[in-house]
PyMOL CGO cylinders between C-alpha atoms (Angstrom):
from pymol import cmd
from pymol.cgo import CYLINDER

trace = [
    CYLINDER, -32.59, -81.48, -95.33, -34.60, -80.33, -98.33, 0.3, 1, 1, 1, 1, 1, 1,
    CYLINDER, -34.60, -80.33, -98.33, -32.69, -81.01, -101.55, 0.3, 1, 1, 1, 1, 1, 1,
    CYLINDER, -32.69, -81.01, -101.55, -35.35, -80.10, -104.11, 0.3, 1, 1, 1, 1, 1, 1,
    CYLINDER, -35.35, -80.10, -104.11, -38.87, -78.78, -104.53, 0.3, 1, 1, 1, 1, 1, 1,
    CYLINDER, -38.87, -78.78, -104.53, -40.88, -78.22, -107.72, 0.3, 1, 1, 1, 1, 1, 1,
    CYLINDER, -40.88, -78.22, -107.72, -44.44, -76.93, -107.68, 0.3, 1, 1, 1, 1, 1, 1,
    CYLINDER, -44.44, -76.93, -107.68, -44.73, -76.59, -111.47, 0.3, 1, 1, 1, 1, 1, 1,
    CYLINDER, -44.73, -76.59, -111.47, -45.58, -72.91, -111.29, 0.3, 1, 1, 1, 1, 1, 1,
    CYLINDER, -45.58, -72.91, -111.29, -44.25, -72.10, -114.77, 0.3, 1, 1, 1, 1, 1, 1,
    CYLINDER, -44.25, -72.10, -114.77, -45.49, -72.94, -118.23, 0.3, 1, 1, 1, 1, 1, 1,
    CYLINDER, -45.49, -72.94, -118.23, -42.94, -75.59, -119.22, 0.3, 1, 1, 1, 1, 1, 1,
    CYLINDER, -42.94, -75.59, -119.22, -41.06, -78.51, -117.72, 0.3, 1, 1, 1, 1, 1, 1,
    CYLINDER, -41.06, -78.51, -117.72, -37.77, -77.47, -116.10, 0.3, 1, 1, 1, 1, 1, 1,
    CYLINDER, -37.77, -77.47, -116.10, -35.45, -79.62, -118.22, 0.3, 1, 1, 1, 1, 1, 1,
    CYLINDER, -35.45, -79.62, -118.22, -32.32, -77.69, -117.23, 0.3, 1, 1, 1, 1, 1, 1,
    CYLINDER, -32.32, -77.69, -117.23, -32.44, -78.19, -113.47, 0.3, 1, 1, 1, 1, 1, 1,
    CYLINDER, -32.44, -78.19, -113.47, -34.94, -81.00, -112.82, 0.3, 1, 1, 1, 1, 1, 1,
    CYLINDER, -34.94, -81.00, -112.82, -36.49, -83.24, -115.41, 0.3, 1, 1, 1, 1, 1, 1,
    CYLINDER, -36.49, -83.24, -115.41, -36.25, -85.11, -118.66, 0.3, 1, 1, 1, 1, 1, 1,
    CYLINDER, -36.25, -85.11, -118.66, -39.34, -86.31, -120.53, 0.3, 1, 1, 1, 1, 1, 1,
    CYLINDER, -39.34, -86.31, -120.53, -39.73, -89.95, -121.59, 0.3, 1, 1, 1, 1, 1, 1,
    CYLINDER, -39.73, -89.95, -121.59, -39.76, -91.02, -125.22, 0.3, 1, 1, 1, 1, 1, 1,
    CYLINDER, -39.76, -91.02, -125.22, -40.34, -94.36, -126.94, 0.3, 1, 1, 1, 1, 1, 1,
    CYLINDER, -40.34, -94.36, -126.94, -41.52, -97.80, -125.87, 0.3, 1, 1, 1, 1, 1, 1,
    CYLINDER, -41.52, -97.80, -125.87, -41.39, -98.80, -122.19, 0.3, 1, 1, 1, 1, 1, 1,
    CYLINDER, -41.39, -98.80, -122.19, -39.05, -101.72, -121.54, 0.3, 1, 1, 1, 1, 1, 1,
    CYLINDER, -39.05, -101.72, -121.54, -41.01, -104.95, -121.29, 0.3, 1, 1, 1, 1, 1, 1,
    CYLINDER, -41.01, -104.95, -121.29, -44.31, -103.36, -122.32, 0.3, 1, 1, 1, 1, 1, 1,
    CYLINDER, -44.31, -103.36, -122.32, -45.11, -103.74, -126.04, 0.3, 1, 1, 1, 1, 1, 1,
    CYLINDER, -45.11, -103.74, -126.04, -48.49, -102.06, -125.55, 0.3, 1, 1, 1, 1, 1, 1,
    CYLINDER, -48.49, -102.06, -125.55, -47.21, -98.74, -124.27, 0.3, 1, 1, 1, 1, 1, 1,
    CYLINDER, -47.21, -98.74, -124.27, -45.53, -95.70, -125.81, 0.3, 1, 1, 1, 1, 1, 1,
    CYLINDER, -45.53, -95.70, -125.81, -44.21, -92.45, -124.36, 0.3, 1, 1, 1, 1, 1, 1,
    CYLINDER, -44.21, -92.45, -124.36, -44.05, -89.07, -126.07, 0.3, 1, 1, 1, 1, 1, 1,
    CYLINDER, -44.05, -89.07, -126.07, -42.77, -85.75, -124.64, 0.3, 1, 1, 1, 1, 1, 1,
    CYLINDER, -42.77, -85.75, -124.64, -45.79, -84.05, -126.25, 0.3, 1, 1, 1, 1, 1, 1,
    CYLINDER, -45.79, -84.05, -126.25, -47.96, -85.83, -123.66, 0.3, 1, 1, 1, 1, 1, 1,
    CYLINDER, -47.96, -85.83, -123.66, -46.20, -83.94, -120.85, 0.3, 1, 1, 1, 1, 1, 1,
    CYLINDER, -46.20, -83.94, -120.85, -47.41, -80.42, -119.99, 0.3, 1, 1, 1, 1, 1, 1,
    CYLINDER, -47.41, -80.42, -119.99, -47.06, -77.88, -117.21, 0.3, 1, 1, 1, 1, 1, 1,
    CYLINDER, -47.06, -77.88, -117.21, -50.30, -75.94, -116.88, 0.3, 1, 1, 1, 1, 1, 1,
    CYLINDER, -50.30, -75.94, -116.88, -52.41, -74.42, -114.11, 0.3, 1, 1, 1, 1, 1, 1,
    CYLINDER, -52.41, -74.42, -114.11, -49.70, -75.04, -111.52, 0.3, 1, 1, 1, 1, 1, 1,
    CYLINDER, -49.70, -75.04, -111.52, -49.58, -78.78, -112.22, 0.3, 1, 1, 1, 1, 1, 1,
    CYLINDER, -49.58, -78.78, -112.22, -47.54, -81.27, -114.15, 0.3, 1, 1, 1, 1, 1, 1,
    CYLINDER, -47.54, -81.27, -114.15, -50.03, -83.07, -116.40, 0.3, 1, 1, 1, 1, 1, 1,
    CYLINDER, -50.03, -83.07, -116.40, -49.35, -86.45, -118.02, 0.3, 1, 1, 1, 1, 1, 1,
    CYLINDER, -49.35, -86.45, -118.02, -52.02, -87.22, -120.63, 0.3, 1, 1, 1, 1, 1, 1,
    CYLINDER, -52.02, -87.22, -120.63, -52.71, -90.66, -122.08, 0.3, 1, 1, 1, 1, 1, 1,
    CYLINDER, -52.71, -90.66, -122.08, -54.77, -91.06, -125.24, 0.3, 1, 1, 1, 1, 1, 1,
    CYLINDER, -54.77, -91.06, -125.24, -54.76, -92.94, -128.53, 0.3, 1, 1, 1, 1, 1, 1,
    CYLINDER, -54.76, -92.94, -128.53, -52.27, -91.57, -131.05, 0.3, 1, 1, 1, 1, 1, 1,
    CYLINDER, -52.27, -91.57, -131.05, -50.17, -92.69, -133.97, 0.3, 1, 1, 1, 1, 1, 1,
    CYLINDER, -50.17, -92.69, -133.97, -46.62, -93.95, -133.24, 0.3, 1, 1, 1, 1, 1, 1,
    CYLINDER, -46.62, -93.95, -133.24, -43.87, -95.65, -135.26, 0.3, 1, 1, 1, 1, 1, 1,
    CYLINDER, -43.87, -95.65, -135.26, -45.49, -98.89, -134.04, 0.3, 1, 1, 1, 1, 1, 1,
    CYLINDER, -45.49, -98.89, -134.04, -48.99, -97.88, -135.17, 0.3, 1, 1, 1, 1, 1, 1,
    CYLINDER, -48.99, -97.88, -135.17, -51.91, -96.62, -133.10, 0.3, 1, 1, 1, 1, 1, 1,
    CYLINDER, -51.91, -96.62, -133.10, -51.23, -96.95, -129.38, 0.3, 1, 1, 1, 1, 1, 1,
    CYLINDER, -51.23, -96.95, -129.38, -52.30, -95.56, -126.05, 0.3, 1, 1, 1, 1, 1, 1,
    CYLINDER, -52.30, -95.56, -126.05, -49.57, -92.94, -125.76, 0.3, 1, 1, 1, 1, 1, 1,
    CYLINDER, -49.57, -92.94, -125.76, -48.57, -91.62, -122.33, 0.3, 1, 1, 1, 1, 1, 1,
    CYLINDER, -48.57, -91.62, -122.33, -46.26, -89.13, -120.67, 0.3, 1, 1, 1, 1, 1, 1,
    CYLINDER, -46.26, -89.13, -120.67, -43.50, -89.57, -118.12, 0.3, 1, 1, 1, 1, 1, 1,
    CYLINDER, -43.50, -89.57, -118.12, -40.68, -87.59, -116.55, 0.3, 1, 1, 1, 1, 1, 1,
    CYLINDER, -40.68, -87.59, -116.55, -37.52, -88.49, -114.65, 0.3, 1, 1, 1, 1, 1, 1,
    CYLINDER, -37.52, -88.49, -114.65, -35.10, -86.43, -112.64, 0.3, 1, 1, 1, 1, 1, 1,
    CYLINDER, -35.10, -86.43, -112.64, -31.80, -85.62, -114.33, 0.3, 1, 1, 1, 1, 1, 1,
    CYLINDER, -31.80, -85.62, -114.33, -28.91, -87.67, -112.94, 0.3, 1, 1, 1, 1, 1, 1,
    CYLINDER, -28.91, -87.67, -112.94, -27.40, -84.61, -111.23, 0.3, 1, 1, 1, 1, 1, 1,
    CYLINDER, -27.40, -84.61, -111.23, -30.26, -84.91, -108.72, 0.3, 1, 1, 1, 1, 1, 1,
    CYLINDER, -30.26, -84.91, -108.72, -29.63, -88.56, -107.89, 0.3, 1, 1, 1, 1, 1, 1,
    CYLINDER, -29.63, -88.56, -107.89, -29.34, -89.48, -104.20, 0.3, 1, 1, 1, 1, 1, 1,
    CYLINDER, -29.34, -89.48, -104.20, -28.52, -92.55, -102.17, 0.3, 1, 1, 1, 1, 1, 1,
    CYLINDER, -28.52, -92.55, -102.17, -31.18, -92.54, -99.44, 0.3, 1, 1, 1, 1, 1, 1,
    CYLINDER, -31.18, -92.54, -99.44, -33.66, -89.81, -98.73, 0.3, 1, 1, 1, 1, 1, 1,
    CYLINDER, -33.66, -89.81, -98.73, -37.32, -88.88, -98.43, 0.3, 1, 1, 1, 1, 1, 1,
    CYLINDER, -37.32, -88.88, -98.43, -39.44, -88.43, -101.55, 0.3, 1, 1, 1, 1, 1, 1,
    CYLINDER, -39.44, -88.43, -101.55, -42.92, -86.88, -101.56, 0.3, 1, 1, 1, 1, 1, 1,
    CYLINDER, -42.92, -86.88, -101.56, -45.30, -86.45, -104.52, 0.3, 1, 1, 1, 1, 1, 1,
    CYLINDER, -45.30, -86.45, -104.52, -48.75, -84.85, -104.36, 0.3, 1, 1, 1, 1, 1, 1,
    CYLINDER, -48.75, -84.85, -104.36, -50.70, -86.32, -107.25, 0.3, 1, 1, 1, 1, 1, 1,
    CYLINDER, -50.70, -86.32, -107.25, -54.00, -87.69, -108.51, 0.3, 1, 1, 1, 1, 1, 1,
    CYLINDER, -54.00, -87.69, -108.51, -55.26, -89.48, -111.64, 0.3, 1, 1, 1, 1, 1, 1,
    CYLINDER, -55.26, -89.48, -111.64, -58.57, -89.61, -113.46, 0.3, 1, 1, 1, 1, 1, 1,
    CYLINDER, -58.57, -89.61, -113.46, -60.12, -93.04, -113.83, 0.3, 1, 1, 1, 1, 1, 1,
    CYLINDER, -60.12, -93.04, -113.83, -59.11, -95.15, -116.79, 0.3, 1, 1, 1, 1, 1, 1,
    CYLINDER, -59.11, -95.15, -116.79, -59.04, -98.92, -117.10, 0.3, 1, 1, 1, 1, 1, 1,
    CYLINDER, -59.04, -98.92, -117.10, -55.61, -100.18, -118.12, 0.3, 1, 1, 1, 1, 1, 1,
    CYLINDER, -55.61, -100.18, -118.12, -53.81, -96.85, -117.66, 0.3, 1, 1, 1, 1, 1, 1,
    CYLINDER, -53.81, -96.85, -117.66, -51.52, -96.91, -114.64, 0.3, 1, 1, 1, 1, 1, 1,
    CYLINDER, -51.52, -96.91, -114.64, -49.90, -94.01, -112.81, 0.3, 1, 1, 1, 1, 1, 1,
    CYLINDER, -49.90, -94.01, -112.81, -46.57, -94.64, -111.07, 0.3, 1, 1, 1, 1, 1, 1,
    CYLINDER, -46.57, -94.64, -111.07, -44.18, -92.71, -108.82, 0.3, 1, 1, 1, 1, 1, 1,
    CYLINDER, -44.18, -92.71, -108.82, -40.86, -94.50, -108.42, 0.3, 1, 1, 1, 1, 1, 1,
    CYLINDER, -40.86, -94.50, -108.42, -37.15, -94.41, -107.71, 0.3, 1, 1, 1, 1, 1, 1,
    CYLINDER, -37.15, -94.41, -107.71, -34.95, -95.61, -110.58, 0.3, 1, 1, 1, 1, 1, 1,
    CYLINDER, -34.95, -95.61, -110.58, -31.19, -96.26, -110.57, 0.3, 1, 1, 1, 1, 1, 1,
    CYLINDER, -31.19, -96.26, -110.57, -28.76, -94.09, -112.50, 0.3, 1, 1, 1, 1, 1, 1,
    CYLINDER, -28.76, -94.09, -112.50, -26.83, -97.26, -113.35, 0.3, 1, 1, 1, 1, 1, 1,
    CYLINDER, -26.83, -97.26, -113.35, -27.98, -100.77, -114.19, 0.3, 1, 1, 1, 1, 1, 1,
    CYLINDER, -27.98, -100.77, -114.19, -31.55, -101.94, -113.44, 0.3, 1, 1, 1, 1, 1, 1,
    CYLINDER, -31.55, -101.94, -113.44, -32.59, -103.46, -111.03, 0.3, 1, 1, 1, 1, 1, 1,
    CYLINDER, -32.59, -103.46, -111.03, -33.20, -102.14, -108.36, 0.3, 1, 1, 1, 1, 1, 1,
    CYLINDER, -33.20, -102.14, -108.36, -36.39, -100.08, -108.55, 0.3, 1, 1, 1, 1, 1, 1,
    CYLINDER, -36.39, -100.08, -108.55, -38.71, -98.77, -105.84, 0.3, 1, 1, 1, 1, 1, 1,
    CYLINDER, -38.71, -98.77, -105.84, -42.31, -98.12, -106.93, 0.3, 1, 1, 1, 1, 1, 1,
    CYLINDER, -42.31, -98.12, -106.93, -43.83, -96.26, -103.98, 0.3, 1, 1, 1, 1, 1, 1,
    CYLINDER, -43.83, -96.26, -103.98, -47.11, -95.57, -105.78, 0.3, 1, 1, 1, 1, 1, 1,
    CYLINDER, -47.11, -95.57, -105.78, -48.44, -97.77, -108.59, 0.3, 1, 1, 1, 1, 1, 1,
    CYLINDER, -48.44, -97.77, -108.59, -52.19, -97.93, -109.00, 0.3, 1, 1, 1, 1, 1, 1,
    CYLINDER, -52.19, -97.93, -109.00, -54.14, -100.90, -110.30, 0.3, 1, 1, 1, 1, 1, 1,
    CYLINDER, -54.14, -100.90, -110.30, -56.81, -99.76, -112.78, 0.3, 1, 1, 1, 1, 1, 1,
    CYLINDER, -56.81, -99.76, -112.78, -58.78, -102.97, -113.23, 0.3, 1, 1, 1, 1, 1, 1,
    CYLINDER, -58.78, -102.97, -113.23, -61.76, -100.77, -114.07, 0.3, 1, 1, 1, 1, 1, 1,
    CYLINDER, -61.76, -100.77, -114.07, -62.39, -97.04, -114.45, 0.3, 1, 1, 1, 1, 1, 1,
    CYLINDER, -62.39, -97.04, -114.45, -62.00, -96.44, -110.73, 0.3, 1, 1, 1, 1, 1, 1,
    CYLINDER, -62.00, -96.44, -110.73, -58.72, -96.04, -108.88, 0.3, 1, 1, 1, 1, 1, 1,
    CYLINDER, -58.72, -96.04, -108.88, -59.13, -97.68, -105.48, 0.3, 1, 1, 1, 1, 1, 1,
    CYLINDER, -59.13, -97.68, -105.48, -56.08, -99.96, -105.19, 0.3, 1, 1, 1, 1, 1, 1,
    CYLINDER, -56.08, -99.96, -105.19, -52.33, -99.36, -105.38, 0.3, 1, 1, 1, 1, 1, 1,
    CYLINDER, -52.33, -99.36, -105.38, -49.12, -101.19, -104.63, 0.3, 1, 1, 1, 1, 1, 1,
    CYLINDER, -49.12, -101.19, -104.63, -45.64, -100.31, -103.40, 0.3, 1, 1, 1, 1, 1, 1,
    CYLINDER, -45.64, -100.31, -103.40, -43.02, -102.66, -104.84, 0.3, 1, 1, 1, 1, 1, 1,
    CYLINDER, -43.02, -102.66, -104.84, -39.31, -103.15, -104.34, 0.3, 1, 1, 1, 1, 1, 1,
    CYLINDER, -39.31, -103.15, -104.34, -37.83, -104.78, -107.46, 0.3, 1, 1, 1, 1, 1, 1,
    CYLINDER, -37.83, -104.78, -107.46, -34.52, -106.27, -106.32, 0.3, 1, 1, 1, 1, 1, 1,
    CYLINDER, -34.52, -106.27, -106.32, -33.85, -108.74, -109.13, 0.3, 1, 1, 1, 1, 1, 1,
    CYLINDER, -33.85, -108.74, -109.13, -34.50, -109.22, -112.86, 0.3, 1, 1, 1, 1, 1, 1,
    CYLINDER, -34.50, -109.22, -112.86, -37.26, -111.84, -112.53, 0.3, 1, 1, 1, 1, 1, 1,
    CYLINDER, -37.26, -111.84, -112.53, -40.93, -110.92, -112.19, 0.3, 1, 1, 1, 1, 1, 1,
    CYLINDER, -40.93, -110.92, -112.19, -41.06, -112.54, -108.75, 0.3, 1, 1, 1, 1, 1, 1,
    CYLINDER, -41.06, -112.54, -108.75, -37.91, -110.81, -107.44, 0.3, 1, 1, 1, 1, 1, 1,
    CYLINDER, -37.91, -110.81, -107.44, -40.06, -108.36, -105.54, 0.3, 1, 1, 1, 1, 1, 1,
    CYLINDER, -40.06, -108.36, -105.54, -41.24, -107.34, -102.08, 0.3, 1, 1, 1, 1, 1, 1,
    CYLINDER, -41.24, -107.34, -102.08, -44.72, -105.89, -102.49, 0.3, 1, 1, 1, 1, 1, 1,
    CYLINDER, -44.72, -105.89, -102.49, -47.42, -104.31, -100.34, 0.3, 1, 1, 1, 1, 1, 1,
    CYLINDER, -47.42, -104.31, -100.34, -50.95, -103.32, -101.41, 0.3, 1, 1, 1, 1, 1, 1,
    CYLINDER, -50.95, -103.32, -101.41, -53.24, -100.53, -100.20, 0.3, 1, 1, 1, 1, 1, 1,
    CYLINDER, -53.24, -100.53, -100.20, -56.96, -100.78, -101.03, 0.3, 1, 1, 1, 1, 1, 1,
    CYLINDER, -56.96, -100.78, -101.03, -60.20, -98.86, -100.63, 0.3, 1, 1, 1, 1, 1, 1,
    CYLINDER, -60.20, -98.86, -100.63, -58.73, -95.39, -101.13, 0.3, 1, 1, 1, 1, 1, 1,
    CYLINDER, -58.73, -95.39, -101.13, -59.97, -93.01, -103.83, 0.3, 1, 1, 1, 1, 1, 1,
    CYLINDER, -59.97, -93.01, -103.83, -56.83, -92.21, -105.82, 0.3, 1, 1, 1, 1, 1, 1,
    CYLINDER, -56.83, -92.21, -105.82, -58.71, -89.84, -108.12, 0.3, 1, 1, 1, 1, 1, 1,
    CYLINDER, -58.71, -89.84, -108.12, -58.47, -87.42, -105.16, 0.3, 1, 1, 1, 1, 1, 1,
    CYLINDER, -58.47, -87.42, -105.16, -55.31, -85.54, -104.20, 0.3, 1, 1, 1, 1, 1, 1,
    CYLINDER, -55.31, -85.54, -104.20, -52.94, -87.49, -101.94, 0.3, 1, 1, 1, 1, 1, 1,
    CYLINDER, -52.94, -87.49, -101.94, -49.31, -87.11, -100.95, 0.3, 1, 1, 1, 1, 1, 1,
    CYLINDER, -49.31, -87.11, -100.95, -47.43, -90.36, -101.62, 0.3, 1, 1, 1, 1, 1, 1,
    CYLINDER, -47.43, -90.36, -101.62, -44.01, -90.84, -100.11, 0.3, 1, 1, 1, 1, 1, 1,
    CYLINDER, -44.01, -90.84, -100.11, -41.13, -93.12, -99.29, 0.3, 1, 1, 1, 1, 1, 1,
    CYLINDER, -41.13, -93.12, -99.29, -38.46, -92.79, -96.62, 0.3, 1, 1, 1, 1, 1, 1,
    CYLINDER, -38.46, -92.79, -96.62, -35.35, -94.66, -97.79, 0.3, 1, 1, 1, 1, 1, 1,
    CYLINDER, -35.35, -94.66, -97.79, -32.56, -95.42, -95.34, 0.3, 1, 1, 1, 1, 1, 1,
    CYLINDER, -32.56, -95.42, -95.34, -30.02, -98.27, -95.24, 0.3, 1, 1, 1, 1, 1, 1,
    CYLINDER, -30.02, -98.27, -95.24, -31.92, -101.56, -95.30, 0.3, 1, 1, 1, 1, 1, 1,
    CYLINDER, -31.92, -101.56, -95.30, -35.26, -99.88, -94.76, 0.3, 1, 1, 1, 1, 1, 1,
    CYLINDER, -35.26, -99.88, -94.76, -38.19, -98.41, -96.73, 0.3, 1, 1, 1, 1, 1, 1,
    CYLINDER, -38.19, -98.41, -96.73, -41.24, -96.74, -95.18, 0.3, 1, 1, 1, 1, 1, 1,
    CYLINDER, -41.24, -96.74, -95.18, -44.16, -96.04, -97.54, 0.3, 1, 1, 1, 1, 1, 1,
    CYLINDER, -44.16, -96.04, -97.54, -46.47, -93.15, -96.60, 0.3, 1, 1, 1, 1, 1, 1,
    CYLINDER, -46.47, -93.15, -96.60, -49.75, -91.60, -97.70, 0.3, 1, 1, 1, 1, 1, 1,
    CYLINDER, -49.75, -91.60, -97.70, -50.72, -88.12, -96.53, 0.3, 1, 1, 1, 1, 1, 1,
    CYLINDER, -50.72, -88.12, -96.53, -47.91, -88.20, -93.96, 0.3, 1, 1, 1, 1, 1, 1,
    CYLINDER, -47.91, -88.20, -93.96, -48.91, -91.55, -92.44, 0.3, 1, 1, 1, 1, 1, 1,
    CYLINDER, -48.91, -91.55, -92.44, -46.87, -94.76, -92.79, 0.3, 1, 1, 1, 1, 1, 1,
    CYLINDER, -46.87, -94.76, -92.79, -48.89, -97.60, -94.29, 0.3, 1, 1, 1, 1, 1, 1,
    CYLINDER, -48.89, -97.60, -94.29, -46.21, -100.26, -95.03, 0.3, 1, 1, 1, 1, 1, 1,
    CYLINDER, -46.21, -100.26, -95.03, -42.50, -100.84, -94.61, 0.3, 1, 1, 1, 1, 1, 1,
    CYLINDER, -42.50, -100.84, -94.61, -39.68, -103.08, -95.77, 0.3, 1, 1, 1, 1, 1, 1,
    CYLINDER, -39.68, -103.08, -95.77, -36.67, -104.12, -93.67, 0.3, 1, 1, 1, 1, 1, 1,
    CYLINDER, -36.67, -104.12, -93.67, -34.33, -106.14, -95.86, 0.3, 1, 1, 1, 1, 1, 1,
    CYLINDER, -34.33, -106.14, -95.86, -30.81, -106.39, -97.21, 0.3, 1, 1, 1, 1, 1, 1,
    CYLINDER, -30.81, -106.39, -97.21, -32.50, -106.13, -100.64, 0.3, 1, 1, 1, 1, 1, 1,
    CYLINDER, -32.50, -106.13, -100.64, -33.19, -102.42, -100.12, 0.3, 1, 1, 1, 1, 1, 1,
    CYLINDER, -33.19, -102.42, -100.12, -31.09, -100.47, -102.66, 0.3, 1, 1, 1, 1, 1, 1,
    CYLINDER, -31.09, -100.47, -102.66, -27.85, -98.75, -101.71, 0.3, 1, 1, 1, 1, 1, 1,
    CYLINDER, -27.85, -98.75, -101.71, -27.14, -97.06, -105.06, 0.3, 1, 1, 1, 1, 1, 1,
    CYLINDER, -27.14, -97.06, -105.06, -27.90, -93.57, -106.43, 0.3, 1, 1, 1, 1, 1, 1,
    CYLINDER, -27.90, -93.57, -106.43, -31.47, -93.26, -107.69, 0.3, 1, 1, 1, 1, 1, 1,
    CYLINDER, -31.47, -93.26, -107.69, -33.71, -90.60, -109.20, 0.3, 1, 1, 1, 1, 1, 1,
    CYLINDER, -33.71, -90.60, -109.20, -37.40, -89.80, -108.84, 0.3, 1, 1, 1, 1, 1, 1,
    CYLINDER, -37.40, -89.80, -108.84, -39.56, -90.65, -111.86, 0.3, 1, 1, 1, 1, 1, 1,
    CYLINDER, -39.56, -90.65, -111.86, -43.30, -90.06, -112.40, 0.3, 1, 1, 1, 1, 1, 1,
    CYLINDER, -43.30, -90.06, -112.40, -45.13, -91.69, -115.29, 0.3, 1, 1, 1, 1, 1, 1,
    CYLINDER, -45.13, -91.69, -115.29, -48.39, -92.90, -116.73, 0.3, 1, 1, 1, 1, 1, 1,
    CYLINDER, -48.39, -92.90, -116.73, -48.45, -96.02, -118.86, 0.3, 1, 1, 1, 1, 1, 1,
    CYLINDER, -48.45, -96.02, -118.86, -50.82, -98.12, -120.92, 0.3, 1, 1, 1, 1, 1, 1,
    CYLINDER, -50.82, -98.12, -120.92, -50.59, -101.77, -119.99, 0.3, 1, 1, 1, 1, 1, 1,
    CYLINDER, -50.59, -101.77, -119.99, -50.72, -105.06, -121.84, 0.3, 1, 1, 1, 1, 1, 1,
    CYLINDER, -50.72, -105.06, -121.84, -53.73, -107.36, -121.42, 0.3, 1, 1, 1, 1, 1, 1,
    CYLINDER, -53.73, -107.36, -121.42, -51.43, -110.05, -120.00, 0.3, 1, 1, 1, 1, 1, 1,
    CYLINDER, -51.43, -110.05, -120.00, -50.75, -107.86, -116.94, 0.3, 1, 1, 1, 1, 1, 1,
    CYLINDER, -50.75, -107.86, -116.94, -53.68, -109.12, -114.89, 0.3, 1, 1, 1, 1, 1, 1,
    CYLINDER, -53.68, -109.12, -114.89, -52.93, -106.95, -111.85, 0.3, 1, 1, 1, 1, 1, 1,
    CYLINDER, -52.93, -106.95, -111.85, -53.82, -103.90, -113.92, 0.3, 1, 1, 1, 1, 1, 1,
    CYLINDER, -53.82, -103.90, -113.92, -56.10, -105.01, -116.74, 0.3, 1, 1, 1, 1, 1, 1,
    CYLINDER, -56.10, -105.01, -116.74, -55.73, -103.25, -120.08, 0.3, 1, 1, 1, 1, 1, 1,
    CYLINDER, -55.73, -103.25, -120.08, -57.56, -100.42, -121.90, 0.3, 1, 1, 1, 1, 1, 1,
    CYLINDER, -57.56, -100.42, -121.90, -60.86, -101.34, -123.53, 0.3, 1, 1, 1, 1, 1, 1,
    CYLINDER, -60.86, -101.34, -123.53, -64.01, -99.66, -124.84, 0.3, 1, 1, 1, 1, 1, 1,
    CYLINDER, -64.01, -99.66, -124.84, -64.83, -98.37, -121.35, 0.3, 1, 1, 1, 1, 1, 1,
    CYLINDER, -64.83, -98.37, -121.35, -61.56, -96.46, -120.98, 0.3, 1, 1, 1, 1, 1, 1,
    CYLINDER, -61.56, -96.46, -120.98, -62.13, -92.70, -121.35, 0.3, 1, 1, 1, 1, 1, 1,
    CYLINDER, -62.13, -92.70, -121.35, -60.61, -91.10, -124.46, 0.3, 1, 1, 1, 1, 1, 1,
    CYLINDER, -60.61, -91.10, -124.46, -58.17, -89.10, -122.31, 0.3, 1, 1, 1, 1, 1, 1,
    CYLINDER, -58.17, -89.10, -122.31, -56.75, -90.19, -118.96, 0.3, 1, 1, 1, 1, 1, 1,
    CYLINDER, -56.75, -90.19, -118.96, -54.76, -87.68, -116.94, 0.3, 1, 1, 1, 1, 1, 1,
    CYLINDER, -54.76, -87.68, -116.94, -52.27, -87.88, -114.10, 0.3, 1, 1, 1, 1, 1, 1,
    CYLINDER, -52.27, -87.88, -114.10, -51.73, -84.54, -112.37, 0.3, 1, 1, 1, 1, 1, 1,
    CYLINDER, -51.73, -84.54, -112.37, -48.85, -83.68, -110.05, 0.3, 1, 1, 1, 1, 1, 1,
    CYLINDER, -48.85, -83.68, -110.05, -49.19, -80.63, -107.79, 0.3, 1, 1, 1, 1, 1, 1,
    CYLINDER, -49.19, -80.63, -107.79, -45.68, -80.70, -106.31, 0.3, 1, 1, 1, 1, 1, 1,
    CYLINDER, -45.68, -80.70, -106.31, -42.71, -82.90, -105.48, 0.3, 1, 1, 1, 1, 1, 1,
    CYLINDER, -42.71, -82.90, -105.48, -40.16, -82.59, -102.68, 0.3, 1, 1, 1, 1, 1, 1,
    CYLINDER, -40.16, -82.59, -102.68, -36.93, -84.48, -102.04, 0.3, 1, 1, 1, 1, 1, 1,
    CYLINDER, -36.93, -84.48, -102.04, -34.91, -84.61, -98.82, 0.3, 1, 1, 1, 1, 1, 1,
    CYLINDER, -34.91, -84.61, -98.82, -31.60, -86.02, -97.72, 0.3, 1, 1, 1, 1, 1, 1,
    CYLINDER, -31.60, -86.02, -97.72, -31.96, -88.05, -94.55, 0.3, 1, 1, 1, 1, 1, 1,
    CYLINDER, -31.96, -88.05, -94.55, -29.28, -88.87, -92.00, 0.3, 1, 1, 1, 1, 1, 1,
    CYLINDER, -29.28, -88.87, -92.00, -28.78, -92.65, -92.36, 0.3, 1, 1, 1, 1, 1, 1,
    CYLINDER, -28.78, -92.65, -92.36, -29.42, -94.78, -89.31, 0.3, 1, 1, 1, 1, 1, 1,
    CYLINDER, -29.42, -94.78, -89.31, -28.28, -98.34, -88.66, 0.3, 1, 1, 1, 1, 1, 1,
    CYLINDER, -28.28, -98.34, -88.66, -29.23, -100.91, -91.28, 0.3, 1, 1, 1, 1, 1, 1,
    CYLINDER, -29.23, -100.91, -91.28, -32.31, -102.96, -90.48, 0.3, 1, 1, 1, 1, 1, 1,
    CYLINDER, -32.31, -102.96, -90.48, -32.05, -106.77, -90.36, 0.3, 1, 1, 1, 1, 1, 1,
]
cmd.load_cgo(trace, "trace")
């Protein structure tokens, strides 16, 4: 059952019924910064722009991000996001599920790895514990993520299925799969040089890096039996 659809047809973010914009420093990432001014709705798309700007912490690569309001939280469901990002070393785009309560868990069903100015690798990661290695991760390579794709996750008890353009590409069957209310978040983020999976911005990074979202859809799914 469809529970929500936003195709960003207006001229501003729907903060009353759908979204809140990020602000401040990302947890655990001293290199990044989020500002609502880097979030725009234009041309039928949500646009998250990352570029160098002044912050209370000095000059940073400042990004945009949005998260569903808690009224839209679900336990289990299908989430689809049609999005693309321009190339930009060290600037990552992420679509994820985030808990309304205490973190973890977290389900990143699209997180690209910009080791250079191309976008040809991404991961899907279940964060089930507070340590960096408390994860179940899958990687998809050799796809051009500067092109439009529909990224998705089907979340049922004990089971996650990750999809691209309607096709499953990885799955998780585990008792670690979340069973708490979560919201859909979409963000771009500048990364620290210590995060070797992503690299970090350098002189080759374009002055402006954009993540565009065409539409999002959320569904409630009838839960099946838990997977082992």
